[in-house]
N, C-alpha and C positions, 0 to 999 in steps of 0.2 A: 599641381599635378592633376587634380580632378578636372579642371578646365581643359587641360591638354587632352585628357582621355575623352571628354565629351566631344572635343573638336575632331579627334581621330575617328571616333565612332560615327559621328554625323557625316563627315566628309566622305568616309569610306562607303556609307550607305548611299549618299547622294551620287557618288560615282557610278552606281549601278544604273542610274537614269540619265547619264551624262553624254550619251552617244552623239547628240546633236551639237555639243559644245566643243568646237575645235576651230582652228584657223590654219590657213595654208601658207606656208613659207618655205617653198621648195618641196616640202613634204607636209602631210597633214599632221599637225601637232594637236593631240587630243587632251582635253582636260582630264580625262580618265587616267592617263599615264602620269600626268603632272601630280595628281592627287596621290596615286599609288607610290610614286617615287619619293615625294616629300614626306608622306606618312610613314614610309618604310624606314627612312632615316630617323625620324622621331621615335618610331616604335622600337626599332632595334637599339636605340640608345638607352631606353629604360627597361627593355624586356629581352629575354633570350629568344632568338629566332631559331626555329627547328624545322626539320623536314620529316614528315612521317615516312616510315620505311616503305609503306605501300605506294605513296606518292613518288618516292625515289625510284621504286621498281618500275612503275608505269612510265615515268619519264625516260628511264634507262631503256626500257623495251622499245618505246617509240623511236628513240635515237638509233638503237642498233638496227631495228627493222627498217627505218628510213634510210640509213646509210647503205645497207645491203641492197635495198630496192633501187636507190639512186645509182649505185655502181652498176647494177645489173641492167637497168633501163636507160642509163645515160641522160637522166633529166638534170637540169641545173639545180645544184644543191642549195642555192641561196633561199629557195622557197621553203625547203625543209628547215633550215636554220631559223627563218622568220617564224614559222609555226611553232617550233620548239621553244623559241624565246618568249613568244606571247603566252603559250600555255604555262611555261615554267614561272614567269613573273606573276601572272594572275593567280595561279593555283597556290603557289608558296605564300604569297601575300595574304590571300583570304583564309588559308589554313591557319596561319598564325593569328590573324585578326579574330577569327571566330573562336579559336582555342583560348585566346587570352581574355576575351570579354564575355564569353558564353553565348550560346545560341539564343537563349531567351532574351537577353539584353539587346543584342544586335537585331534580332527579328522584330522586337517591339518597335525599334526605331524604323525599320523597313516598313512596318504596317502604318506608322504615323506619316512617314514621308509619302507612301503610296496614296493614302487617303487625301493628303493635302494636294498632291499632284492631280488626283482625280477631280478634286473640287475646282482647281483653276483650269483644268482641261476643258470644262464645259463652256465657260465664257470665252476661252481661247478659240474654241471651235466655232462659236457663233460670231465672234469678231474677226475670224480668219487670221489669227496670230500663229505663226509657225505652222501653217496649215498644209497638210499633205495634198488635200483637195477640198473643195467647198462642200463635198458630200461626206467626208470621212474624218473622224477625230483621231488625232495622234498625240495631243498634249505637247509635252516638251521632248518627246521621242521623235525619231526621224520618220517612222512609218507606223501606220495603224496596227499592223501585225505585231511589231515589236512592243507597242503599247499594250495590246491585249495580252500578250504572253507574259510580260513582267507583272501584270496585275492579277493573274490567276491565283498565285499562292495567297495573296491578301484576300481575294474573294472567298477562298476555301476556309481560311482561318476565321474570317468574320461570320461566315455561314455556320461553322461548328461552334463558335462562341456566342451565337445568337445576337450578334451586333448588327441588327437588320438595317439600321439607318446607314451605317458605313457600307454594308453590303450592297444596298440599293444604289448608292452613288457609284460604286465601282462597276456594278452590272450595267447601269445606264451608260456609262462611258464606253464599256466594251461593246455594247450594242451600237452606240454611235460610231465606233471605229469601223463597223461593218466588216470585221475581219472573220473569215471562215474559221481560222484556228481559234479565235476567241470563242466562237459559237461551240466548237468542238470541246474546248476546255470547260466551258460552263456545263455542257451536256454531261461530261465525265464527272464533274463535281456533283451533279444531281444523281447520276446513275450508280456510281461506285458504292456509296453508303447503303444502297438497297440490296447489295449482295449479302448483307447480314440480315438474318430473319427479323430481328426486332425492329430494325430500321425499315425493312420492306413493309411490314404490317402497318407501321406508323405513317410512312411517307409515300407509299406506292401510288396512292390516288393522285398526289400532286404531280409525280413524274409522269404517270399515264395521261393526265390532263394536258401537261405541257407537250409530251410526245405526240398525243393525238391531235392537239391544236396545230402543232408544227407540221405534221403530216398533211392535215387538211389544208393548211395555208399553202404548202408547197404544191399540192395537187391543183389548187385554184390558180396558181401562178405559172404552172408548168407550160401551158400552151400560149402564154402571152409573148409578144415580141420582146427580144432582148435589147436593153439599152445599157451601155457600158457603165453609166453613172447612176441612173435613176432606178433601174430594176434591182430586185433583191439580189445581193451579192452571192448568198449561199445557193439560191435557186439557179442563178445564172451559171455558177461554177459547176454545180451538180449536172446540169444539162450538157454543158460543154465537155466536161470530163467524161460523162457517159458516152457521148457521141465520138470522142477522140481516143477512147481507152485502147483500142487496138494498136495505136501508134507506138505504145510501149514495147510491142513485139515486132512491129514492122519498120518503125522509123518514118512512116509516111503519114503526113498530116492533112486534114481537111483544109481547104483554102481559106475558110473563115474561122479557124481555130483561135480562140481567145489567147492573149499573151500569157496570162497566168497559167492556163491549162497547158499551153505549149511548153512553158518553162519547166513545169513539174514532169511532164511526160517525156520530153526530149532528154532531160537529164536522167530520168528513170531508164530510158532506152540505153543511154551511154553507160550508166553505172552497171546495168545488167550485163552488158557485153564485156566490160572490164572485168567484172567478177567471174564470168564464165571463162574468159581467156587467161586471167591471172588471179586465181583463187587465193593466193597468199597475200594479195594486195600490192599496191604500187608505191607505198610510202606517203607520209604526211606531205601535203603541199603539191602533190603530183597531179592532182585531178585536172588542172587546166591544160597540162601537156598531153595527158591521155585523151582529154576531150577533143583536142585538135586531131588526134589520130582517128577517132571514130566519127567525127562530125560529117565526113563525106558520105556516111551511110544514111544520113538523115535527109528527108525531103521536106523542108519547112514550108509553111505557107508563103507564097510569093510576096505578100504585103509586108511580112516581117523581114524578109531579105532586103526589100527596098528601104525599110526603116532602120536597117542595120541592127535589128533586134533578134536575129535568128540564132545568135550565140549567147542568149541571155543566161545568166548564172553560170557562165563558163568556169569561173574560179571557185564557186562554192556549191555547185550541184543543186541549189534551190532547197536542199533538205539535208540535215545532218546525217540522217539514216543513209541516204544515197551516197553521200560523200564518204562516210566511214566505210561503207560496203566496198567502194572502189579503192580507197586508200589502204584499208587494213584487211580486206578479204575475209577469210574464215575467222580471223581474230575479232573482227567486228561482230560476227554472228555470236561468238562466245560472250562478248560484252553485252549484247542485247539480251541474251539468255540470263545473264547475271542481273541485268536491270529488271527483268520480269520477276525473277526470284526475290530480289531485294524489295520490290514493290509489294509482292504478296506478303512478305514478312512484316513490312511496315503497316499495312492495312489490317493485319491480324491483331494489332494492338490498339487499344482505345486511347492510349496516352500520347502517342507520337504524332500529334496533330500538325506540328510545325514541319516535321520531316515529311509527313504525308502530303502537305501542301506543295512541296517542291516537285512532286511527281507530275503534277498537271503542267507546270512550266516545262519540265524536261520532255514530256510526251509531245507537246506541240512543237517544241524545239526540234525534236527528231523528225517531225513531219515537214516542217516549213523552212527553218533557218539553218544554213549550212556553214556558218562561221564557227571556228573552233574556240575563239576567245572573245565573244562580245562582253561588255563590262559586267553584266549580271551573272554570267553562266557559272563560274566557279563558286560564287557565293551560294547559289542554289544547289549545285552538284555536290559540294562538300557537305552541306547539311543533310542532303539525301543519303550520302554514303556512310557518314560517321556519326556516332553518338558522342558528341563533344561533352555531354554532361558527365561522362565518366572521368574526365581529367581536367576540370576547370582550374585555371591558375589565377584567376582574378575574381575578387568578390565585389 
């Protein structure tokens, strides 16, 4: 039984990093779902499977809201069913998994796996194994941004536990990923502890040194010509976003707007218009259909039209914040308000380091990634939302 438990725990944590492991046979068959399904049968044979009432209420609300919206707007309902199925399977499985084995136990395994993956990611990067590009590290994940996001909770815990060797390895790989959301997450890890007076007095000089150095570096790079691969990613995107920001209000883009900037701002423009016209939301999975209605209002750069990239992120809005704003309307605003309140409560405590660490992943997730059920999402979200130590069932 002990070996079985170890197998379930390790495979369930490895599944968080498994997005690149799939094969196509008519449809994409992902290792993540094979692990969850097989582990669910093993798990349910030896343990009682339960659904927390709040989880049941949320799934019920999303179902009712989605059905009403789809009947009202006449969108194909298959997309709603797919979203509800993915959300339900992932959330119910990881709720029972964490509840049964305890946060501390499963998170320790996550930390060990994260560090090992970071270690192998460095030679993978230089040997160009599973490489996103020759300039950016992504390890065994599919994209540098995904890699950086999933590593942020580990970076925070290693930072708070003063495990500087492991922290250094994780931070080096995030910098090698050249992901802007990775940089944002690391900045938050440095800045948030300073909001408390005792940490401010102790570490303010470090943060000020880093912020000052970063500001100076950005200023020295600001007027240099932009190269898609070789120039600094953060500087390049700051410049392009600053130049194109008005497009989120007008829908009209500069002819040389960068693809990443266009992806975020074009979806921001569409999400804003959906929210204004349909403030109660349009239902889970409806974004792609609403996108097609509002796309004619956009004037994309001609080169992106030629490359057939002008509808980039049509299905996921490029950002979970934008997608939820369109799909759920004012209900999404209430969710974001609760997220802010919950974050404040967690960081008011000195003891909830693991739960605090998930905040950094969830924050960059809201900014950048618009999928409702990537492999790692509900593992981090459920730890953020619930104190599982109150009702541990397994010692």
